[in-house]
C-alpha positions as CSV (number, residue, x, y, z in Angstrom):
1,M,-0.6,275.6,186.5
2,S,0.8,272.4,188.9
3,L,4.1,273.4,190.3
4,A,5.2,270.9,191.5
5,C,9.6,270.9,192.6
6,E,10.3,267.2,191.0
7,T,13.7,267.3,189.2
8,P,13.3,267.3,185.3
9,A,14.4,264.4,183.5
10,V,15.9,266.1,180.6
11,S,16.8,270.0,180.5
12,F,16.0,271.6,177.2
13,P,18.6,274.9,175.9
14,S,15.7,276.4,173.9
15,S,11.5,275.9,173.8
16,S,9.2,277.1,171.1
17,V,4.8,277.7,171.5
18,R,3.1,276.9,168.1
19,P,-0.7,276.0,167.5
20,A,-2.5,272.8,168.5
21,T,-3.4,270.3,166.7
22,L,-6.1,267.1,166.9
23,D,-2.3,265.2,167.3
24,D,-2.1,267.0,169.9
25,L,-5.3,265.6,172.1
26,P,-3.4,263.0,174.4
27,L,-1.0,265.5,174.9
28,F,-3.8,267.6,176.3
29,E,-5.3,265.0,178.1
30,A,-2.0,263.6,179.4
31,C,-1.3,268.0,180.8
32,E,-5.0,267.6,182.5
33,R,-4.4,264.4,184.2
34,T,-1.0,265.0,185.9
35,G,-1.8,269.3,186.5
36,F,-5.2,269.0,187.6
37,S,-7.4,267.4,190.5
38,E,-10.6,265.0,188.8
39,N,-12.9,267.6,189.6
40,R,-11.1,270.1,187.9
41,R,-10.3,267.9,185.1
42,A,-11.3,269.1,181.0
43,S,-13.1,266.5,179.2
44,K,-11.7,265.0,175.9
45,A,-15.0,266.2,174.2
46,S,-13.8,269.6,175.7
47,L,-9.9,269.4,175.0
48,R,-11.1,268.9,171.3
49,H,-13.6,271.7,170.7
50,S,-10.9,273.6,172.6
51,I,-8.2,273.0,169.4
52,T,-10.2,272.9,167.1
53,S,-12.3,276.4,167.9
54,P,-12.0,279.3,166.1
55,S,-12.3,281.9,168.7
56,Q,-10.0,279.6,171.2
57,L,-6.3,279.3,171.0
58,A,-4.3,276.3,171.7
59,L,-0.9,275.9,172.5
60,V,2.0,273.8,173.0
61,I,4.8,274.3,173.8
62,E,8.4,272.2,173.3
63,G,11.5,271.9,174.2
64,R,14.5,272.0,172.0
65,A,17.4,269.1,172.8
66,R,20.3,270.3,170.2
67,R,20.3,267.7,167.2
68,K,17.0,266.2,168.4
69,K,13.1,266.4,167.6
70,P,11.0,268.9,169.8
71,V,9.4,267.1,172.7
72,P,6.1,268.8,173.9
73,A,6.2,269.4,177.1
74,G,3.3,271.3,178.1
75,C,0.1,273.1,177.0
76,A,-2.7,275.8,177.3
77,V,-5.5,276.7,176.3
78,V,-6.6,280.6,175.9
79,F,-10.2,282.1,175.6
80,Q,-10.1,285.1,173.0
81,Y,-13.0,287.6,173.7
82,K,-12.6,291.1,171.8
83,R,-10.6,293.1,173.7
84,S,-9.1,290.3,176.4
85,L,-7.7,286.8,176.6
86,R,-8.4,284.7,179.5
87,V,-6.4,282.2,180.1
88,Y,-8.1,278.9,180.8
89,S,-6.1,276.3,181.3
90,L,-2.2,276.1,181.6
91,A,-0.3,272.6,181.9
92,I,3.5,271.2,181.8
93,L,3.9,267.4,182.0
94,K,5.4,266.1,185.0
95,E,8.7,265.1,183.8
96,H,9.5,268.4,182.0
97,R,8.4,270.9,185.4
98,M,11.2,273.0,186.3
99,L,12.8,273.7,183.7
100,G,11.4,277.8,182.4
101,L,9.1,276.1,180.4
102,G,5.7,277.9,182.3
103,E,7.2,281.5,182.3
104,A,7.9,280.7,178.6
105,L,4.4,279.7,177.7
106,V,3.0,282.4,180.0
107,R,5.0,285.0,178.2
108,H,4.1,283.9,174.5
109,I,0.6,284.3,175.6
110,V,1.6,287.8,177.0
111,E,3.1,288.7,174.0
112,F,0.3,287.4,171.1
113,A,-1.7,289.5,173.4
114,A,-0.2,292.2,172.9
115,S,1.3,292.0,169.5
116,H,-2.9,291.2,168.5
117,G,-4.2,294.8,170.4
118,Y,-5.5,293.2,172.8
119,E,-5.8,295.2,176.4
120,R,-5.8,292.6,179.2
121,V,-4.8,289.0,179.8
122,T,-7.4,287.1,183.1
123,L,-7.0,284.2,184.4
124,E,-8.6,282.0,187.8
125,A,-5.9,280.9,190.3
126,D,-5.9,279.2,192.9
127,M,-6.8,281.0,196.4
128,N,-5.1,278.3,198.4
129,N,-1.9,278.1,196.2
130,P,-0.1,281.3,197.6
131,K,2.9,280.0,195.6
132,L,1.2,279.9,192.6
133,V,-0.7,283.4,193.0
134,N,3.3,284.7,193.9
135,W,4.1,283.3,190.4
136,Y,1.7,284.7,188.3
137,R,2.5,288.1,190.0
138,K,6.2,288.2,188.2
139,F,4.6,288.5,185.3
140,G,2.1,291.6,186.0
141,F,-0.7,290.2,187.0
142,E,-2.6,291.2,189.5
143,P,-5.1,289.9,191.9
144,V,-8.7,291.7,191.8
145,R,-11.5,289.4,192.6
146,S,-12.0,286.6,195.1
147,L,-14.2,283.4,193.8
148,P,-15.6,281.5,196.3
149,D,-16.3,278.0,195.9
150,Y,-15.2,278.6,192.0
151,Y,-13.8,275.4,192.1
152,G,-15.9,273.9,194.0
153,P,-17.1,273.0,197.6
154,A,-14.3,275.4,199.9
155,E,-11.9,275.7,196.4
156,P,-11.9,279.3,195.9
157,A,-10.0,280.6,193.3
158,V,-8.4,284.9,193.2
159,R,-9.1,286.1,189.3
160,M,-5.9,288.2,188.4
161,V,-5.5,290.8,185.9
162,L,-2.6,292.0,183.5
163,S,-3.3,295.4,181.7
164,Q,-1.6,298.2,180.2
165,L,-0.3,295.6,177.3
166,S,2.5,296.6,175.1
167,R,5.3,294.5,172.6
168,D,8.0,295.3,175.0
169,G,6.6,295.9,178.0
170,S,7.0,299.6,178.1
171,P,4.0,301.8,179.1
172,E,1.4,303.3,176.2
173,S,1.9,306.4,174.9
174,V,-0.9,308.6,175.5
175,V,-1.7,311.1,172.2
176,I,-4.6,314.0,172.6
177,V,-5.6,315.0,169.8
178,V,-7.2,318.2,169.3
179,D,-8.5,319.9,165.7
180,E,-6.1,323.3,166.1
181,P,-3.7,322.8,168.9
182,G,-2.6,326.5,169.1
183,R,-6.6,327.3,170.0
184,V,-6.3,325.2,173.0
185,R,-3.2,325.7,174.3
186,D,-4.3,328.3,176.4
187,C,-6.6,326.2,177.9
188,C,-4.5,324.0,179.5
189,P,-1.3,325.2,179.8
190,G,1.9,322.5,180.4
191,V,-0.7,320.0,178.4
192,Q,0.8,318.9,174.9
193,F,-1.5,318.0,172.0
194,C,-1.4,316.8,169.0
195,S,-3.5,318.1,165.9
196,A,-5.9,316.1,164.0
197,T,-3.5,316.5,160.4
198,D,-0.4,315.6,162.0
199,Y,-2.0,312.6,163.3
200,L,-3.4,311.6,160.1
201,A,0.0,312.1,158.2
202,D,1.3,308.5,160.7
203,T,4.6,309.5,159.7
204,N,4.9,310.0,163.7
205,Y,2.5,306.9,164.6
206,A,1.5,304.7,162.2
207,G,4.4,302.5,163.1
208,S,4.0,301.8,166.8
209,N,1.2,299.9,168.5
210,R,2.3,301.8,171.9
211,F,-0.1,304.7,171.8
212,H,-3.3,305.7,173.4
213,V,-5.1,308.3,171.6
214,L,-7.6,310.6,173.6
215,N,-9.8,312.4,170.8
216,L,-11.0,315.8,171.9
217,C,-11.8,317.0,168.1
218,T,-14.5,319.2,168.4
219,S,-16.8,317.0,166.5
220,Y,-17.4,313.0,166.0
221,K,-19.9,312.9,163.4
222,T,-19.1,310.9,160.5
223,H,-16.4,312.1,158.4
224,S,-15.2,314.7,160.4
225,M,-11.8,315.1,161.6
226,G,-12.5,313.2,164.6
227,Y,-14.7,310.5,163.3
228,Y,-11.6,310.0,161.1
229,V,-8.7,310.2,164.1
230,S,-10.7,307.5,165.6
231,L,-10.9,305.4,163.2
232,L,-7.7,305.6,162.2
233,A,-6.6,305.1,165.6
234,S,-8.3,301.4,165.3
235,A,-6.8,300.7,162.1
236,R,-3.5,301.2,163.6
237,N,-4.0,298.9,166.8
238,H,-3.8,302.3,168.8
239,R,-6.2,302.1,172.0
240,V,-8.4,305.4,171.3
241,T,-11.1,306.7,173.1
242,P,-14.2,307.0,172.2
243,S,-13.6,304.4,169.5
244,V,-16.7,305.0,166.7
245,M,-18.3,302.4,167.8
246,T,-18.7,304.4,171.1
247,V,-20.3,307.8,169.8
248,K,-22.6,305.6,168.0
249,D,-23.2,303.7,171.4
250,V,-24.2,306.4,173.4
251,T,-26.0,307.7,170.1
252,T,-28.6,305.4,169.5
253,P,-31.3,305.8,172.5
254,L,-31.9,301.5,172.4
255,V,-27.8,300.2,172.3
256,A,-27.3,303.1,175.4
257,Q,-30.3,301.8,177.1
258,S,-28.9,298.1,176.9
259,L,-25.1,299.4,178.2
260,L,-26.7,301.6,181.2
261,D,-28.9,298.0,182.2
262,E,-25.5,296.9,182.7
263,I,-24.6,298.7,186.2
264,K,-28.6,299.4,186.7
265,D,-28.1,297.7,190.2
266,A,-25.0,299.7,190.7
267,I,-26.6,303.3,190.3
268,H,-27.3,303.8,193.7
269,P,-27.0,307.8,193.5
270,R,-27.5,309.3,197.3
271,P,-29.7,311.7,197.8
272,L,-31.7,309.1,195.8
273,P,-34.1,311.4,193.5
274,E,-38.0,310.9,193.8
275,K,-39.5,308.9,190.7
276,G,-40.1,310.7,187.6
277,A,-36.9,312.8,188.5
278,L,-34.5,313.5,186.0
279,L,-30.7,312.7,187.0
280,E,-28.4,315.2,184.9
281,L,-25.0,314.5,185.0
282,T,-21.5,315.8,184.0
283,I,-18.9,313.8,183.5
284,I,-14.8,314.4,182.4
285,L,-12.8,311.5,181.8
286,G,-13.9,310.3,184.3
287,R,-14.6,312.6,187.1
288,T,-17.8,314.7,188.0
289,P,-18.2,318.6,188.9
290,D,-20.4,316.9,192.3
291,P,-18.3,315.2,195.0
292,C,-21.7,312.9,195.5
293,R,-21.5,311.3,192.1
294,A,-18.0,310.9,191.8
295,E,-18.4,306.7,192.4
296,L,-21.7,307.2,189.3
297,A,-19.7,309.5,187.3
298,R,-16.3,307.0,186.9
299,K,-19.1,303.8,186.7
300,L,-20.8,305.8,183.4
301,F,-17.2,306.4,182.3
302,S,-16.3,303.4,182.3
303,L,-19.3,302.4,180.6
304,F,-19.6,304.8,177.8
305,A,-15.9,305.9,177.5
306,I,-16.6,309.3,176.3
307,P,-14.0,312.0,177.7
308,F,-16.6,315.0,178.2
309,F,-20.6,314.5,178.3
310,T,-23.3,315.2,179.9
311,I,-26.0,312.5,180.6
312,V,-29.9,312.6,181.1
313,M,-31.9,309.8,183.4
314,E,-35.3,309.4,184.5
315,R,-36.0,307.9,187.6
316,L,-38.4,304.8,187.2
317,D,-40.0,302.4,189.9
318,D,-37.6,299.9,187.7
319,G,-34.5,301.4,187.7
320,W,-33.4,304.3,185.5
321,K,-34.5,305.1,182.0
322,F,-31.6,306.9,179.7
323,R,-33.1,310.1,178.3
324,K,-30.0,312.1,176.5
325,V,-26.2,312.1,176.3
326,K,-25.2,315.6,174.9
327,L,-21.5,315.6,173.8
328,L,-19.3,318.1,175.2
329,H,-16.5,319.9,173.5
330,L,-12.9,320.7,174.7
331,R,-12.7,324.8,175.0
332,Q,-16.4,324.7,176.6
333,V,-15.1,321.9,179.1
334,A,-12.0,324.8,180.0
335,R,-14.1,327.4,180.6
336,Q,-16.3,326.0,183.0
337,W,-14.2,323.3,184.9
338,P,-10.8,324.3,184.0
339,E,-8.9,322.7,187.2
340,L,-11.3,319.4,187.3
341,L,-9.9,319.3,183.3
342,R,-6.4,319.8,184.4
343,T,-6.7,317.3,186.8
344,S,-9.1,314.4,184.6
345,L,-5.8,314.8,182.0
346,E,-3.1,314.2,184.6
347,A,-5.3,311.7,186.1
348,F,-6.3,309.8,182.2
349,C,-2.7,309.6,181.5
350,L,-1.5,307.9,184.4
351,K,-3.8,305.6,185.4
352,K,-5.3,301.8,183.6
353,R,-8.1,302.3,181.5
354,Y,-11.6,301.0,182.0
355,N,-13.2,298.3,180.0
356,R,-16.5,297.8,178.1
357,P,-18.5,295.1,180.2
358,R,-19.6,291.9,178.4
359,L,-22.7,290.2,178.3
360,K,-23.6,286.3,177.8
361,S,-26.5,283.9,176.0
362,Y,-27.2,280.1,176.0
363,Q,-30.0,279.6,173.7
364,Y,-30.7,278.5,170.3
365,D,-33.4,280.7,168.3
366,L,-31.6,282.5,164.9
367,A,-33.3,285.7,163.8
368,I,-32.4,286.3,160.1
369,L,-32.7,290.3,159.0
370,A,-33.9,290.9,155.5
371,D,-35.7,293.4,153.4
372,A,-38.1,291.9,151.2
373,T,-38.3,295.4,149.2
374,E,-35.0,295.8,148.5
375,P,-33.5,296.1,145.3
376,T,-30.5,294.7,145.6
377,P,-30.1,292.2,148.7
378,P,-27.0,290.4,149.2
379,S,-29.1,287.1,149.5
380,S,-32.3,286.4,147.1
381,P,-35.7,285.1,148.2
382,M,-34.3,281.9,146.6
383,A,-31.2,281.9,148.8
384,L,-33.2,282.7,152.8
385,E,-34.8,280.0,152.0
386,K,-32.0,277.5,151.8
387,F,-30.8,279.7,154.9
388,R,-33.7,278.7,156.9
389,K,-33.5,274.7,155.7
390,A,-29.7,274.8,156.4
391,A,-30.4,276.6,160.0
392,E,-32.9,274.0,160.9
393,K,-30.9,271.3,160.0
394,V,-28.0,272.7,161.9
395,G,-30.6,273.2,165.0
396,F,-31.8,276.0,165.0
397,F,-35.7,277.6,164.8
398,V,-35.8,280.3,162.7
399,E,-37.8,284.0,162.1
400,F,-37.2,286.5,159.0
401,I,-37.3,289.6,161.4
402,T,-37.0,293.6,160.0
403,K,-36.2,296.4,161.1
404,A,-39.8,296.7,163.3
405,D,-38.5,293.9,165.2
406,H,-36.0,295.8,167.3
407,R,-37.4,295.5,170.7
408,R,-37.7,291.8,169.8
409,I,-33.7,290.8,169.6
410,C,-33.8,289.7,173.3
411,E,-36.0,286.8,172.2
412,F,-33.2,285.0,170.2
413,D,-29.9,283.3,170.6
414,A,-28.2,284.7,167.3
415,L,-29.1,287.7,164.6
416,F,-28.2,286.8,161.0
417,I,-28.0,289.4,158.8
418,R,-29.3,289.7,155.5
419,E,-29.9,292.8,154.1
420,T,-27.1,296.0,153.0
421,T,-25.5,297.3,156.2
422,A,-24.1,300.6,156.9
423,M,-23.3,302.6,159.9
424,D,-26.3,304.9,159.5
425,N,-29.0,302.6,159.3
426,H,-30.7,300.7,160.8
427,T,-28.2,297.6,160.3
428,Y,-25.9,298.5,163.1
429,A,-28.4,299.9,165.1
430,M,-29.6,296.3,165.4
431,S,-26.1,294.2,165.4
432,R,-24.6,296.5,168.1
433,H,-28.3,296.0,169.8
434,A,-27.6,292.2,169.1
435,Y,-24.4,292.3,170.5
436,T,-24.8,294.2,173.7
437,E,-27.7,291.7,174.4
438,G,-25.3,288.8,173.9
439,L,-26.3,287.3,171.0
440,V,-23.9,286.0,168.5
441,V,-24.0,288.1,165.3
442,V,-23.0,287.8,161.9
443,D,-22.4,290.3,160.9
444,D,-21.1,291.6,164.3
445,P,-20.9,295.6,164.8
446,W,-16.9,295.6,164.3
447,S,-17.6,294.4,160.9
448,I,-19.4,296.4,159.9
449,M,-18.1,299.4,161.2
450,L,-14.7,298.9,160.0
451,C,-15.9,297.3,156.4
452,S,-18.7,299.9,155.5
453,N,-15.4,302.9,156.0
454,K,-12.7,302.6,152.9
455,V,-10.3,305.1,154.8
456,Y,-9.8,302.8,158.3
457,L,-9.8,299.7,155.2
458,Q,-6.6,301.1,153.1
459,E,-4.7,302.0,156.4
460,R,-5.1,298.4,157.5
461,L,-4.2,297.1,154.7
462,A,-1.1,299.6,154.2
463,H,-0.5,299.0,158.3
464,A,-0.3,295.0,157.9
465,G,1.9,295.2,154.5
466,A,-0.7,294.3,151.8
467,N,-0.3,295.1,148.2
468,Q,-3.8,297.5,147.2
469,P,-3.8,300.3,144.3
470,R,-1.7,303.2,145.1
471,G,-3.8,305.5,147.8
472,W,-4.0,308.8,148.6
473,H,-6.2,310.4,151.8
474,L,-7.1,313.7,150.1
475,T,-8.6,316.6,151.9
476,R,-9.9,320.6,151.3
477,K,-6.6,322.1,152.3
478,E,-4.5,319.6,150.6
479,C,-6.0,319.4,147.3
480,T,-4.0,322.7,145.7
481,P,-4.1,323.2,142.0
482,K,-0.1,321.9,141.7
483,F,-1.0,318.7,144.0
484,L,-3.8,318.1,141.8
485,N,-1.5,318.1,139.0
486,S,0.9,315.7,140.7
487,L,-1.6,312.6,140.8
488,P,-1.6,310.1,138.3
489,L,-4.5,309.7,135.5
490,P,-7.2,308.4,135.9
491,L,-8.1,308.2,139.1
492,V,-10.8,306.3,141.3
493,L,-11.8,308.3,143.9
494,K,-14.4,306.8,146.7
495,L,-16.7,308.5,149.7
496,P,-15.2,306.8,152.8
497,E,-18.5,304.8,153.7
498,S,-19.3,303.5,149.9
499,S,-21.3,299.7,148.9
500,F,-22.1,298.2,145.7
501,S,-20.1,300.6,144.1
502,L,-22.4,303.5,145.1
503,G,-20.0,306.8,145.8
504,V,-17.1,305.3,144.0
505,F,-15.8,307.4,140.6
506,R,-13.7,307.5,137.8
507,V,-12.1,310.8,136.9
508,S,-9.5,310.8,133.4
509,S,-8.2,314.1,133.3
510,V,-7.4,317.2,136.4
511,E,-10.2,319.4,135.7
512,E,-12.7,316.4,136.0
513,L,-10.7,315.3,139.3
514,G,-11.2,319.0,140.6
515,D,-15.0,319.3,139.7
516,K,-15.3,315.9,141.3
517,L,-13.5,316.8,144.4
518,V,-15.8,319.8,145.0
519,D,-19.4,318.0,144.9
520,M,-17.7,315.1,147.0
521,F,-16.1,317.8,149.8
522,K,-19.9,318.5,150.0
523,H,-20.4,315.1,152.4
524,T,-17.4,314.6,153.8
525,D,-14.2,316.0,155.3
526,L,-12.1,313.0,153.5
527,V,-12.4,311.4,150.4
528,I,-9.8,308.7,148.8
529,A,-8.0,308.5,145.2
530,Q,-6.9,305.2,144.2
531,E,-4.7,304.1,141.4
532,F,-7.1,303.4,138.9
533,L,-6.2,299.1,137.8
534,V,-7.6,297.8,134.4
535,S,-9.0,294.0,134.2
536,D,-11.4,292.2,133.1
537,F,-12.7,290.6,136.4
538,D,-12.7,291.1,140.1
539,W,-12.0,288.1,142.0
540,R,-14.4,287.7,145.4
541,V,-13.2,285.6,147.4
542,G,-16.1,284.4,150.3
543,L,-13.9,283.5,153.9
544,L,-15.8,282.6,156.9
545,D,-13.8,281.8,160.4
546,N,-10.9,283.1,157.9
547,K,-11.3,280.3,155.9
548,P,-12.0,280.4,152.2
549,L,-15.4,279.2,151.4
550,F,-16.9,280.3,147.8
551,A,-14.7,282.2,145.1
552,C,-16.3,284.0,141.5
553,K,-15.1,285.8,138.9
554,Y,-17.1,288.8,138.9
555,Y,-16.9,290.6,135.1
556,M,-17.0,294.2,134.2
557,A,-20.5,295.6,133.2
558,N,-21.1,295.7,129.6
559,N,-19.0,298.8,128.5
560,H,-18.4,300.1,131.9
561,W,-15.3,299.8,134.2
562,Q,-17.6,298.9,137.6
563,I,-19.5,294.8,138.0
564,Y,-22.4,297.3,138.5
565,N,-23.7,300.3,136.3
566,W,-25.6,302.0,138.3
567,Q,-26.4,304.1,135.6
568,E,-28.3,301.4,134.1
569,S,-29.8,300.6,137.5
570,E,-33.4,301.2,136.6
571,D,-32.9,298.9,133.7
572,Q,-31.8,296.3,136.4
573,D,-33.3,293.0,134.5
574,G,-31.2,294.3,131.6
575,D,-27.6,292.8,130.8
576,G,-26.0,296.3,131.3
577,F,-27.1,296.5,134.7
578,S,-23.9,293.9,136.0
579,G,-21.4,292.0,134.4
580,R,-21.9,288.1,134.1
581,S,-20.4,285.7,137.0
582,E,-18.5,282.5,137.1
583,T,-18.2,280.6,139.9
584,I,-14.5,278.7,140.8
585,P,-13.8,275.2,143.0
586,V,-11.8,276.9,146.3
587,D,-8.8,274.3,145.4
588,E,-8.9,276.1,142.0
589,V,-7.9,279.7,143.0
590,P,-4.5,281.1,142.7
591,P,-2.8,280.6,145.5
592,H,-1.7,283.9,145.7
593,I,-5.5,285.7,145.9
594,L,-6.3,282.9,148.3
595,K,-3.5,284.1,150.8
596,A,-4.0,287.7,149.8
597,A,-7.8,287.2,150.9
598,I,-6.8,285.5,154.1
599,Q,-4.9,287.9,155.0
600,A,-7.1,291.2,154.2
601,S,-10.2,288.7,156.0
602,S,-7.9,288.0,159.7
603,L,-7.4,292.5,160.0
604,I,-11.2,292.6,159.9
605,G,-12.0,289.4,162.2
606,N,-13.0,285.8,161.7
607,G,-16.6,286.6,160.5
608,L,-17.9,286.2,157.4
609,Y,-16.7,288.4,154.7
610,G,-16.1,289.0,150.8
611,V,-12.7,290.1,149.4
612,D,-12.7,292.1,146.0
613,L,-9.3,291.6,144.7
614,K,-7.4,292.2,141.3
615,D,-4.5,289.5,139.7
616,M,-1.8,291.9,137.7
617,G,0.7,289.8,136.0
618,G,0.6,287.6,139.0
619,K,0.3,289.8,141.9
620,A,-2.9,289.9,144.4
621,Y,-3.8,293.3,145.1
622,V,-6.9,293.7,147.5
623,I,-9.1,295.7,146.5
624,E,-11.7,295.7,149.9
625,V,-13.1,293.5,152.4
626,N,-16.8,293.7,152.3
627,D,-18.8,292.6,155.4
628,N,-22.2,291.2,154.3
629,P,-21.0,289.9,151.1
630,N,-23.5,288.2,148.4
631,V,-24.5,284.8,149.3
632,D,-27.3,284.1,146.3
633,A,-28.5,281.1,144.8
634,G,-27.8,280.0,141.1
635,I,-24.3,282.5,141.8
636,E,-22.1,281.8,144.8
637,D,-23.5,278.3,145.7
638,L,-22.6,276.7,142.4
639,V,-19.5,274.4,143.9
640,L,-20.7,273.8,146.9
641,G,-24.7,273.7,146.7
642,D,-26.6,273.2,149.8
643,E,-23.3,273.0,152.1
644,L,-22.3,276.4,151.3
645,Y,-25.8,277.6,153.2
646,E,-25.3,275.0,156.0
647,R,-21.4,275.9,156.3
648,I,-22.3,279.1,157.4
649,M,-25.4,277.8,159.6
650,R,-22.8,275.3,161.7
651,S,-20.5,278.4,162.4
652,I,-22.9,280.2,164.2
653,H,-23.7,277.2,166.0
654,N,-20.1,276.8,166.7
655,R,-20.4,279.8,168.3
656,I,-22.9,279.9,170.8
657,E,-21.9,276.6,172.0
658,A,-18.9,278.4,172.6
659,E,-20.4,280.7,174.3
660,R,-22.2,277.9,176.3
661,H,-19.2,277.1,178.0
662,Q,-17.2,280.5,178.4
663,V,-17.8,282.5,181.6
664,R,-17.9,285.8,180.7
665,Y,-17.5,288.3,183.6
666,I,-18.4,291.5,184.0
667,Y,-16.4,293.5,186.5
């Protein structure tokens, strides 16, 4: 931003910030001309891309004079990453400087970051302009790295970071969650713990974003209480250590090795072990009992973000080979390293958190993951062929791959998954591995994780105020006869991770409810119960980049309450397996259905989603959000035809283009 001291021509008593449109392109060009030297200006094509890109924020600040039309006075371009925002450019027109508009624009970006769950805001400032650097300091930005010749020869920059974001500027509160506080208080005197049950109950925590959850439950296994603490923390926009995705990462050798490779040049423990020697290191919240390995422990905790773990690595000629990670629990750590645990907990509650590094990719090859043997794939062979033709039309070289090709992921630039996804199979592992290697991925790993678990979805939708059937999270402890008798019948019971209507059951009596819960609790600690809404069909709205792509009515199977009747699955070609479908032009879908679908998909991300809804008396109820939705020849493509496939491929292509024009820094 230019900080010229000219006297303003017009004074504005107030200002406002809005998203930019293509009509604002001349304003952006004018700001570039008056705010930056020629070698630092963005081109018209680049500015146009920023305004239309789904991965960038293009903002306009307007000055407002009493009883007059708002006057566009400045603009900003902000890159959106998964956990951070990067202010790429920010400028105020020459005639409107010194009115506080630049400050208002920066504060708007910081507020946006805080209210949308971002962990930090970064920017680059001219190192030769100390006035500008100090101006950013007043907002809380701090220099973290010098960048020689950043703008050109002898034109250095300084990278500045604003961390610890919160909506009102106050620091985050750390909530340390354990299974049973009474059993660990003696281990850590003076430390305040919260029980997993209390945290999940949500009365004290669900209403605020200003919490960082340190999850120290004994187990993080799928469907355990620790698993649900991390999952619901994410749904509530709380920062959480560890996240569900993090636990999956360190227990997937391919992903763990990819993460380890990110800091391979920084792993130089002294004394250096011999070739073939094993290095075993225990890490307690970034600290270690071995003082010689303190810096390495900090780096590994920054990378893996697991509270307590022991990692084993083997030294090879070309670096370090990941062998295994053993997760440690609180009581175990308290017995062996009580003083280190105490100091580590104190430091964690006071210091800034670490962020996961990111990678980048720069090519144009597309891998489509498909399984020809899958009985109910999201796309038929004919649809896959249409995807191939569409991808080639927009500029991809296409190769169909299977799970056997997981080691070849690095050969590609994008991965498009057309298998039924799940957290516990190869689809998630390949998606996560691909993303870690810098590929553009659809479905991305966080979409798979968030959509696959109905507990997360229910909590996320409730937190956002979306309409959905009344629901309850059932645990063994609370399912007393009195409580079960209080629930309305019939009910739909869902296993937290279910797809294609599998793991979903309807119960019509208290006896049937009790029997089914006994069976379901054999597989999970938490079961979802929802009121049963009767309808002839469900709406499915397909969305990409949070824009409606297609819409269908899926009717219930004959003499059944679901779209799919899995009791008829042995005769899947028969009429009894699934109900009929009807594809509707998006502009003919009731507005309240579209609005609810867009709201629901935006809570997950900007990928390819299918939102299922019911229309009850003119009111939309969100049933669930699906990653990896069906896109099949003769059904979802009946309205758009080949254009449907081309839009999806263009989106992937645009994402690669956006990545090519963004600098992803690892620090």
